[in-house]
N, C-alpha and C positions, 0 to 999 in steps of 0.2 A: 587852715581849718582844723579845729580840734577833733579828736577821734570820736567823741560822743556825738557831735553835730554831724560829722560825716556819716556815721552809722545810721543816724536818724533819717538823713536825706536819702540814703540808699534804701532804707525800708520803705519809703514812699515810692521811689522810682522803679524798684524791681517788679512790683505787681503790674505797673503800667507797661513795662518792657515785655512781660509775659503775655499780656493782652494783645499788644501790638504784634508780637510774633505769631500768635494764634490767628489773628486777623489776616496777616500776610500769607500764612500757609494755607488758610482756608480759601483765599482768593486764587491760589495756584491750582486748586483742585477742581475749579469749575470747568464744565464741558460746553458751556453756552458759547456759540460762535458769533453772537451778536456783537457787532462792533461798528460804531458810527464815527466817521472821521477819515480824512484823506491821508492815512498812513502810507508808508512805502508799500506795504503788502496790499492795501486796498487799491492803490494806483496801479500796481502790477496786475491785480485782478481785473480792473477796468480795461487795461491794455489787452488782456486776453479775451475779454468779452467782445471788445471792439474788433479785434482781429478775427474772431469767429464770424462776426457779421460782415466785415469787409476784409477778406484775407488777401495776402499778397499774391500776385500772379507773375507770370514771366515778363509782363510788360509794365506792371505798376506795383508800387509798394502797398502794403496793407495799413490798417488803422494803427497798428503798433508803431510803425515808422513815423506816423503823424503825431505820436505822443498823445494819443487820445485820452489817456487817463489824466494827464495834466490839464488838458482842455476841459474835461468834465469837472475837475476840481475847481477851476476858476468859474465855469459857467453855473454849476449847481450852487456854489457858495454865493455868487454875486447876483444871480438872476432868479433863482427858485425861492418861492415863499416857503413858510414853515410846513404847510401841508404837502407840497411837492417834495420837499426834502425828506419828509417822513415816508412818503411812498417810495422814494429813491432808495433810502437805506433799508426799508423793509424788503425791497426787491433784491438788493445786494445780499442781505443776510439769508434770504430764501434760497438764492443760488448756492451760497456756501453750504447751507444745511442739506440741500438736495444732493450736492456733489459728495458729501461725506456719507449720507445715508445710502445712496445707491452704489457708489463706487469706492467708498472708504478712502478717497483721496481728495485734496483740494482742487478746485476748478482749474487752476493753471497747470496742474499735473495730468489732466485728463487728455485723452486722444481727441482729435478734431471731431470725430463722429460722436463721442461722448459729450463733448461741449455743445454740439448742435442739439443733441437729444435733451440736454438740460434746459437750454433756452427754448426749444420748441414745446417743452412740457408746460411752460408758463402760459402758452396759448390754449392748452387743453384743459386746464383746471376749471375755467368757468363752465364748461360743458357738464361737469359733474354736478355743479350746483343746479343747472337747468333741469337735469334729470330728476333731482330731488323734488323740484317744483311740480313736475308732471305726475309723480307718484302720489303726492299728498293731496288732501282735501281739507277745506275749512281752515282751521288754525295751522294745520301742517303746511298749507300753501304759503301762508305768511312767513312761516319759519324758513321755508325753502327760498323765498324771495330775499329774506335777510341774508341767508347763506350765499345767495347768488351775488348780492351786492358786495359781500365780503370777498368772494372769490374773484370779482372783477379786478381787484388790485393787481394780481400778477399780469393780467393783460395790459393794464394801464402802465405798469412798470416797463413791460416789454416795449410798448410804443415809445415810452420815454427814452429808454436806453438806445433804441434803434434810431430815433430822431437825433439824439445827442451825437451818436456815432457818425451818421451821415453828414450832419451839419458841420461837426468838428473836422471831419476828414476832408470834405471838399472846400473848406475855407483854410486848410493848412497848406504850407508850401509844397509838401510832397503830393498831396491830393490834387491841388489846383494846377500844378505844373507837369505832373507825370501821369496822373490818371485821366486827365482831360487836357485839351489844348489850351494854351495860355499865351497871350501877348502882353508883356508888361506895360507897354505904352502903345495902345492901338492908334491907328491913323484915322482917316476919315470914315464916316458912317457908310456901311454897305448894306443896302436893303436885301440883296440876294448874294448868297455865298454858295459856291458849288459844293456838292456833297457826294461822296462816293460811299457805297455800302461798306460799313466797317470802320469809317472814320470816327475818331473820338469827338465827343461833344466839346464845346468851348466853355472855358471857365467864365463865370459871370461875376 
């Protein structure tokens, strides 16, 4: 390539390089914790949420041992529609934001009591919206109802994440064989089975 042509091409490319660099640096400055997608970090977060709901005990493993995050990845991707997935990710990002705002640490780094507090707070949010409805009149009541519908999302998400955890755990190998009693190849049907107080339930 001749010198003149080379310099001409560089004159065109340099401004583009400057713009690209500025865009890259600006993207690094964002503080938004919104992230949708089953990244390794998000799967770890789901494991921690699941373990908070079903913790390990002296006699049975917790949800983390059942790889509940991986289960949710498959189930949410394959079985949830667009609206359900939107609710799911809104709830995940809500947990991330609450953890940082209240404790200045990500959810997996919180203590067990802090994790429980964050999850329980999802059930308390709708009550705030209901209080707004009682205080308002006329148009204010309608505004309160709209807020209430919006606030119901955290409760919907909590029910969703709780159901995913319980279903995924008790259909996993650790949950089905160690948290409950399990026979891989059961024999004949028994209409009555003796039960002593404290016995584990049977896997179904």
